[in-house]
N, C-alpha and C positions, 0 to 999 in steps of 0.2 A: 256594738250598736245598741242604743236604747230600744226598749220594746216598742215605745211609741214610733221611733224612726222605722223600726222593722214592719209595723203595721202599715204605715204610710207607703213604704216601699212595695209591699205585696199588693196593695190596693191599686197602686198607681200602675203596677205591671200587669195585673190580672183583671182590673176593671170589673169587680163583681156587680156593680150597679146596673150593668147591661143586661143581667140576666134575672129572669124569675125562677128561683131555684127550690129544691126540696129540703134544704137544710141551711142554716146560717153559713155564710162565707166569711172568713177572716178569723180573728182570734176567738176560739170556742172555750178555752180554759186558761185562765190567767196563772202565769208563773213569774219567774224571775224578771226584774226590770230591765237587766242587761242581757243581750244574747250574742254569744260568739260561736257556740257549738250547736249545730243543728242536724237532725236526723230527718230525712224524707222518706216516704213510703207510700204504698198505695192505700192501706187501710189502717186506721188507729186501733189495731188488735192488741190484746194483752202481750203477745209476742213482740211487737214492734215497740210497745212502751218499755218492756223489759230490756230490749236490746238498747233503747235509748238511755235507759238508766245506766246501763253497763258503760256506755259511750260518754257518760256524764254531759248529756246533752241539755241545753238551756231551752230548747224549743223542738217540737216535732211538727213537720209540715206533711199533711196527707191529702189525698183526693177524696177518700171516704171518711169523713169525721163523725161527729155525733149530732144529736138532737134533730133527727129527721121527722118530717110532718107525719102525724098520726102514730108515732111510736108511743110506747108506754112511758109517761113522764117520771115515773117513780125512780128514785136512785137506790135501786137494790140489786142484789146478785151481781151479775157480770157487769153492769153499768157502775155499780158502786165500786167494784174492785178496780176497774179501770180508772175512775175519776180519783179514787183514793190514791192510787199509785202516782198519778200525775201531781196531785196537790201535795202529797208527802214529800216528793222530790222536787217540788217547785218548778215543774216543766211547763212551758207554755205549750198549748196545742193550737195549731192553725189548720183549718179545713177549707179547701176550695174545690168545688165539685164542678158544676158547668163551666165556670170561667177557666178551669184547667183543662177541660175537654177542648174548648173553643180556641184557646190562645193560637195565633197563627204560626208562631215559631217554637214556643215552649210547650204547647199543648200535647195531649194524648193523640188527637187526631193528626196533628202535624208531625209528631214523632213516627207515627205508623206510616204516614204518607212519605216521609223522608226514607224510612227503611225500604219502602217499595219503589222509590225513586220516581214518584209521580210528579209530572210536569203540568203546566197550564191549570192550575188549581182554582177552584171556585167553591162557593158554599152549596152544601147539599140541599138547603131549604131555597126554593126559587125566590129570587128578588132580595135575598139576605146577603149582606156583605160577608166575606169569609171570616172576618174576625168576630162576627156575632152569630155565625151559623154553627148549629150543633151538627157537625158532619162535613166531610169534605169530598169533592169530586175532582179527579185528575186523570192524566193519561200516562201510560207507560210510553217509553221512547219508541217502542215498536210492538205490534201485536204479538202475543204468544199463545201457545196452546193452553188449554185447561190444566194439562198435566205439568207443564212447566210453571204455570202460575201457582199451582198448588205448592211446588217446591219453593218458590219465591216467598209465598206468605209464611210457610212453615219456618223457613230460614229467618224471616223478619221477627216472629214472635217466640221462636226458640221451642216449638212444640208441635205435636201432631194436631191437625184441625179437623173439624168436620166440614167436608167439602161437598156440597151437593152440585154435581155437574149435570146441568140440565139438557145439554146439547153439545154438538162438536164446534160451536162458534169460537173463534179466536177472541182472546180478551185484550182489549186496548184501553176502554174507558173504565175507570174504577170508581165506585162510590164506597165510602166507609164512614162508619161512626162507632167509635170504641164503646166497650161496655154492654150494657143491656139495652141495645137499640134496634132489636129485630123488627120492632114496629115501623121503622122508617123504610122498610123494603120497598114500599110502593113509591116513596119519594125517589128512591134510587132508580127505579123503573122510568119514572117521569123525567129523570135527569138524563137518560140515554145511556146509562152505564151498562156494561156487559157483565159485571160481576158486583155484588154488594157484600161487604166484610163488616162484621160486628163481632161482638163478644160472645153473645148468647143466642140460643135458637128456641123458639116455641113450636109446638106441633104444627100450627097452621102455616108458619113461615115457609116449611118446604113445599106445601101445596101452592102457596102463592108463587114461589120461585118457579116451580114446574110449570104452572099454568100461564105465567107471564113471561117466560122464557129468559130469566136472568140467572146466571150462576150465583150461588150463594155459600158464604163461609162464616162458620161460627169459630173464631180463633181463640176463645177463652176471655172471659170478663177481666180477670186479673192480668192475663198475658197482654192484652191489647191496652191496658191502663197503666202499665209500668212506665211508659215513655215520659209522661209529664212530670212525675215525681223525680225520675232520674235527670231530666233536663233542668228542673229547679235546683237540684243539688249542685249541678254544674254552673249554673247561673249565680248562685249564692257565693260560690267559690271565686269564680272568675270576675264578676262584676262587682261584688261587694266585699271581698277579701275575708269572708267568714269561713270557719271550719264546718263544712257541710259534707254529709255523705248519705248516699241513697242506700237503704237496707231493704233487701228484697225478702219478704216473708212469703214463701211459696204458697200457691193456692191453685189447685188443679181446675177449679171452677172457671 
């Protein structure tokens, strides 16, 4: 596939123009004009770039790319080494941040919701369509105890989680937003959720959960955002006939 065709495919699929984001979505570093082998991952770290070089990839697709707002614009140190490796090996780098969180079937939130078996889904932001919402609200097929739900979320993300159990209320309605979205907990309360799941936790988040009576889960930024990159690799293989593979560079955060 020509790079121009690949660009159009990704933009048509992920619709970045719907979002006001913190970094450019789409092609961030230009490489080869033709793309056949693609590596997907969560973050464009040096380890992922090295793995892509070993795989002889023509392109890397990530959730966390480069050129974030307010970062140091100088190409020195770590940034230089990463960019130099991409350019030397003629590898295209694509980054999609909020569009990959929000996509209703391929996104991070959709993947976590699928893993939990959530039904009757809607957007976390009131009045916002699910395909434009940064976050999802859904329901379990039947209410479960907090202890059972903890087992369910740990199975979904493949790791131990921080679970603040604030009372003995059963969990039926679930709100979630992957990554560093602990600030959305009050929107989760407003949605009527029994539990709010995100990737990270701040000190004040626990007090909000306790005082507002909502169970809270911090399941890991990386762990909750593997879903989108994995889904995109599957999509590129099944729908586009490309040679694509998801490579997970483990991160405990």
